[in-house]
C-alpha positions as CSV (number, residue, x, y, z in Angstrom):
1,M,-19.2,13.3,-10.1
2,N,-16.6,10.6,-10.4
3,E,-18.6,8.8,-12.6
4,A,-18.4,11.4,-14.8
5,L,-14.6,12.3,-14.9
6,L,-13.7,8.9,-15.8
7,A,-15.5,8.6,-18.5
8,S,-14.9,12.7,-20.4
9,G,-11.5,11.0,-21.0
10,A,-10.5,13.8,-19.3
11,P,-6.8,13.6,-18.4
12,I,-5.9,12.9,-14.6
13,S,-5.1,17.0,-13.6
14,A,-7.9,18.1,-14.7
15,M,-10.3,15.2,-12.9
16,N,-7.9,16.7,-10.0
17,T,-8.6,20.2,-10.3
18,L,-11.9,19.8,-10.0
19,R,-11.8,16.5,-7.1
20,K,-10.4,19.0,-5.4
21,H,-13.2,21.6,-5.3
22,V,-15.6,19.9,-3.9
23,S,-13.9,18.0,-1.0
24,E,-13.0,19.0,2.1
25,I,-10.0,17.4,2.5
26,K,-8.4,18.1,-0.4
27,G,-5.8,20.3,-2.2
28,G,-4.6,21.4,1.2
29,R,-7.5,21.4,3.2
30,L,-5.7,18.2,5.8
31,A,-2.8,19.7,6.5
32,A,-4.8,23.1,6.9
33,L,-6.9,21.6,9.2
34,A,-4.1,19.6,11.6
35,A,-2.1,23.0,11.6
36,P,-0.3,23.9,13.7
37,A,0.4,20.8,13.8
38,R,4.2,20.2,11.1
39,V,2.7,17.6,8.4
40,T,5.1,15.3,6.0
41,T,3.9,13.9,3.9
42,L,5.6,10.5,1.9
43,L,3.9,10.2,-1.4
44,V,3.7,7.0,-3.9
45,S,2.8,8.9,-6.8
46,D,0.1,7.8,-9.4
47,I,1.2,10.6,-12.0
48,P,2.4,11.9,-15.2
49,G,5.7,13.5,-13.9
50,D,5.1,13.4,-10.6
51,V,3.7,16.8,-8.7
52,A,3.1,16.0,-5.2
53,A,-0.9,18.5,-5.5
54,F,-2.3,15.6,-7.7
55,V,-1.5,13.2,-6.0
56,A,-4.6,11.4,-4.4
57,S,-5.7,15.7,-5.1
58,G,-3.6,16.2,-2.8
59,P,-4.7,16.5,0.8
60,T,-1.9,17.8,2.3
61,V,-0.7,18.7,-0.3
62,P,-1.8,23.1,-2.2
63,D,-1.8,24.8,-5.8
64,H,-3.1,27.4,-7.4
65,S,-5.6,25.8,-8.8
66,T,-9.4,27.9,-8.4
67,A,-12.7,27.2,-8.0
68,Q,-13.3,29.2,-11.8
69,D,-10.6,26.2,-12.8
70,A,-12.6,23.9,-11.9
71,L,-15.8,24.9,-12.9
72,N,-13.9,25.4,-16.6
73,V,-12.9,22.1,-16.3
74,V,-16.9,20.9,-16.6
75,A,-17.7,23.3,-19.3
76,S,-14.4,21.2,-21.4
77,Y,-15.8,18.6,-21.2
78,G,-19.7,18.5,-21.2
79,L,-19.6,16.8,-17.9
80,E,-23.3,16.8,-16.5
81,L,-23.5,16.8,-12.9
82,P,-25.8,17.6,-10.1
83,A,-26.9,20.8,-9.5
84,S,-26.0,20.5,-5.6
85,I,-21.5,20.3,-6.9
86,I,-22.6,23.3,-9.2
87,A,-23.7,25.4,-6.3
88,H,-20.1,24.9,-4.1
89,L,-18.4,25.6,-7.5
90,N,-19.5,29.1,-7.4
91,S,-19.5,29.5,-3.8
92,D,-16.3,30.0,-1.0
93,A,-16.8,27.0,0.2
94,A,-15.1,25.9,-2.5
95,Q,-12.2,27.8,-2.3
96,A,-9.0,25.0,-1.9
97,P,-6.2,27.3,0.8
98,D,-3.6,28.5,-0.9
99,P,-0.6,28.0,-1.4
100,A,1.3,30.8,0.3
101,D,-1.3,30.1,2.8
102,P,1.4,30.2,6.4
103,R,-0.2,27.2,8.1
104,F,1.7,25.5,5.4
105,L,5.0,27.1,5.8
106,K,7.1,23.9,7.9
107,N,4.8,20.6,5.9
108,E,7.0,18.4,3.9
109,V,6.5,16.8,1.0
110,H,8.9,13.1,0.2
111,I,8.0,11.3,-3.3
112,V,9.0,7.5,-2.5
113,A,8.0,5.2,-5.3
114,S,6.4,6.7,-8.6
115,A,6.2,5.7,-11.9
116,A,9.6,6.5,-12.4
117,V,11.6,4.0,-9.8
118,S,9.3,1.6,-11.2
119,L,10.5,1.3,-14.5
120,K,14.5,2.0,-13.7
121,A,13.9,-1.0,-11.4
122,A,12.1,-2.5,-14.9
123,Q,15.1,-1.6,-17.0
124,N,17.7,-2.1,-14.7
125,A,16.3,-6.0,-14.7
126,A,16.0,-6.1,-18.2
127,P,18.0,-9.3,-19.7
128,V,18.3,-7.5,-23.1
129,N,18.8,-3.9,-24.2
130,C,15.7,-1.4,-22.6
131,V,15.2,1.9,-23.4
132,I,12.6,4.2,-21.4
133,L,10.2,6.0,-24.0
134,S,8.7,7.8,-20.8
135,D,6.3,7.7,-17.7
136,S,4.5,10.2,-18.5
137,I,2.5,9.3,-21.2
138,E,-1.4,10.7,-20.9
139,G,-4.4,11.2,-24.0
140,E,-6.7,8.6,-25.3
141,A,-5.3,5.0,-25.2
142,S,-5.9,3.7,-28.6
143,E,-3.9,6.4,-29.8
144,A,-1.0,6.3,-26.9
145,A,-1.2,2.8,-28.9
146,K,-0.7,3.9,-31.8
147,M,2.3,5.4,-31.0
148,H,4.0,2.5,-29.5
149,A,3.2,0.3,-32.2
150,A,4.0,2.7,-34.9
151,I,8.0,2.6,-33.1
152,A,7.7,-1.0,-32.8
153,R,7.1,-1.3,-36.1
154,E,10.2,0.6,-37.1
155,I,12.8,-1.0,-34.6
156,A,11.1,-4.5,-35.8
157,S,12.4,-3.9,-39.4
158,N,14.5,-0.6,-40.1
159,D,16.2,-1.2,-36.1
160,R,15.7,2.6,-35.6
161,P,15.9,4.1,-33.7
162,F,17.0,1.8,-31.4
163,A,18.2,-1.4,-32.9
164,K,17.1,-5.3,-31.8
165,P,16.6,-7.4,-30.3
166,V,15.2,-4.5,-27.4
167,L,12.5,-4.0,-24.5
168,L,10.8,-0.6,-24.6
169,L,9.4,0.9,-21.4
170,S,6.8,3.4,-20.8
171,G,4.5,4.3,-17.8
172,G,2.5,7.7,-17.4
173,E,-1.8,6.8,-17.3
174,T,-3.1,6.8,-20.5
175,T,-7.6,7.3,-20.1
176,V,-10.2,6.1,-22.2
177,T,-13.5,8.3,-23.3
178,L,-16.2,5.7,-23.5
179,K,-18.0,5.6,-26.7
180,G,-19.6,1.3,-26.4
181,N,-21.1,0.1,-24.0
182,G,-18.3,-2.5,-23.4
183,K,-15.8,-3.6,-20.7
184,G,-12.4,-3.2,-20.0
185,G,-9.7,-0.5,-18.9
186,R,-7.6,2.1,-20.3
187,N,-4.3,-1.0,-20.7
188,S,-6.7,-3.3,-22.1
189,E,-7.8,-0.5,-24.8
190,F,-4.2,0.0,-25.7
191,L,-3.8,-3.3,-25.8
192,L,-6.7,-4.1,-28.2
193,S,-5.0,-1.5,-29.8
194,F,-1.6,-2.3,-30.5
195,A,-3.2,-5.6,-31.6
196,L,-4.5,-4.4,-34.3
197,E,-1.1,-2.4,-35.3
198,I,1.1,-4.4,-35.4
199,D,-1.3,-7.6,-37.2
200,G,-0.3,-10.0,-39.1
201,L,3.8,-9.1,-37.9
202,D,6.3,-11.4,-35.9
203,G,8.5,-10.3,-33.4
204,I,6.5,-8.1,-31.3
205,T,5.2,-8.6,-27.9
206,C,3.6,-6.2,-25.3
207,L,2.5,-6.4,-22.1
208,A,0.5,-3.3,-20.5
209,A,-1.2,-3.3,-17.3
210,D,-2.1,-1.6,-14.6
211,T,0.4,-1.6,-11.1
212,D,-2.2,-1.7,-9.0
213,G,-3.4,-4.3,-10.0
214,I,-6.9,-3.5,-10.9
215,D,-7.4,-2.3,-14.9
216,G,-10.6,-0.4,-15.3
217,S,-14.3,-2.2,-14.3
218,Q,-12.5,-5.7,-14.3
219,N,-10.9,-8.1,-12.5
220,N,-7.3,-8.1,-14.2
221,A,-4.5,-5.7,-13.8
222,G,-4.1,-6.0,-18.2
223,G,-2.7,-8.2,-20.7
224,F,-0.6,-9.2,-23.1
225,A,-0.7,-9.0,-27.2
226,D,1.3,-9.4,-29.6
227,G,1.0,-9.3,-33.4
228,S,-1.8,-13.1,-32.7
229,T,-3.5,-11.6,-30.9
230,A,-6.4,-9.5,-33.5
231,Q,-6.2,-13.4,-35.4
232,K,-7.1,-15.2,-32.7
233,I,-9.3,-12.9,-31.8
234,R,-10.6,-13.3,-35.2
235,A,-11.3,-17.0,-34.5
236,V,-13.2,-17.3,-31.9
237,G,-16.0,-15.0,-33.9
238,L,-15.4,-11.8,-33.2
239,D,-14.7,-8.4,-34.6
240,P,-11.2,-6.7,-32.2
241,A,-12.4,-3.7,-34.8
242,G,-15.7,-3.6,-33.6
243,M,-15.2,-4.1,-30.4
244,L,-12.5,-1.3,-29.4
245,R,-15.0,1.3,-31.3
246,N,-17.7,-0.8,-28.9
247,N,-15.0,0.1,-25.5
248,D,-14.4,-4.1,-25.0
249,A,-11.3,-4.8,-25.0
250,W,-11.6,-6.7,-22.1
251,S,-14.1,-9.0,-23.3
252,A,-11.7,-9.4,-26.4
253,L,-8.5,-10.4,-24.5
254,H,-10.4,-12.1,-22.1
255,A,-11.3,-14.4,-25.3
256,V,-8.4,-15.7,-26.1
257,G,-6.5,-15.8,-22.9
258,D,-4.8,-12.8,-23.0
259,L,-5.6,-11.1,-19.5
260,L,-3.0,-10.7,-17.1
261,I,-4.7,-10.6,-13.5
262,T,-2.5,-9.8,-10.4
263,G,-5.1,-9.6,-8.0
264,P,-5.0,-6.0,-6.4
265,T,-1.3,-5.2,-5.7
266,G,-1.0,-2.3,-2.9
267,T,0.4,-0.1,-4.5
268,N,-0.5,2.9,-7.5
269,V,2.8,4.3,-9.8
270,N,0.6,4.1,-13.2
271,D,0.2,2.1,-15.7
272,F,3.3,0.6,-16.9
273,R,4.2,-0.8,-20.4
274,A,7.1,-3.4,-21.9
275,I,7.2,-4.1,-25.5
276,L,9.9,-6.5,-26.1
277,I,10.9,-6.4,-30.2
278,T,13.2,-9.5,-31.3
């Protein structure tokens, strides 16, 4: 089920709606099992907007989604799931506890780390003017890259909406709808798309990485791109646009040494993007 979700391009909110209705601990079920004990939850949020019930699909935090909502996710994204999962979603066992359930009345939830916190820390450390665009950007990674690149080009050419030099920061969790059979993750895909959008331009450099240190299925956290990246990929005999269509951004960035490899960081507050325009 998780493999089908990750390949579907569904946002994390939809993924969590489905996950919590096929789990014995998600959707508040873990806290319900702990009743009458009082449960205090400390969250490291990897969810755009920091919705507590979505973090890890809410083992201790229920929400108002229903099994029918989960079935709607299956239909909306054309997920091909085992018959056993579909049968479960159509049964009473799929219904997660309601937030009004008295077993949750004394529980507490506190978000102790999040994308917003990480972006603010980066902004405070930046040696140049630094602007946070958003901590909750979602959607296709390649399309999000086009939006970021358009802003960067506008700044580079016209000093608007911010004067250069400036560092743009953003977070959130983009997705990739798999259409090819290449290697990569959402940040690698973002970077390759971004590189094509700023091809040949000077003064724009981008870092995009997953804060848990692993972007997709490979060993990199993310990588780097600037106006020379697409040309460097072509110079080694590869087609960056074709590789993007094949979801093979990792191979493209690997070929020119532009991967960022940190190893697992032990935490996760979504994607981190920094774009320097000078």
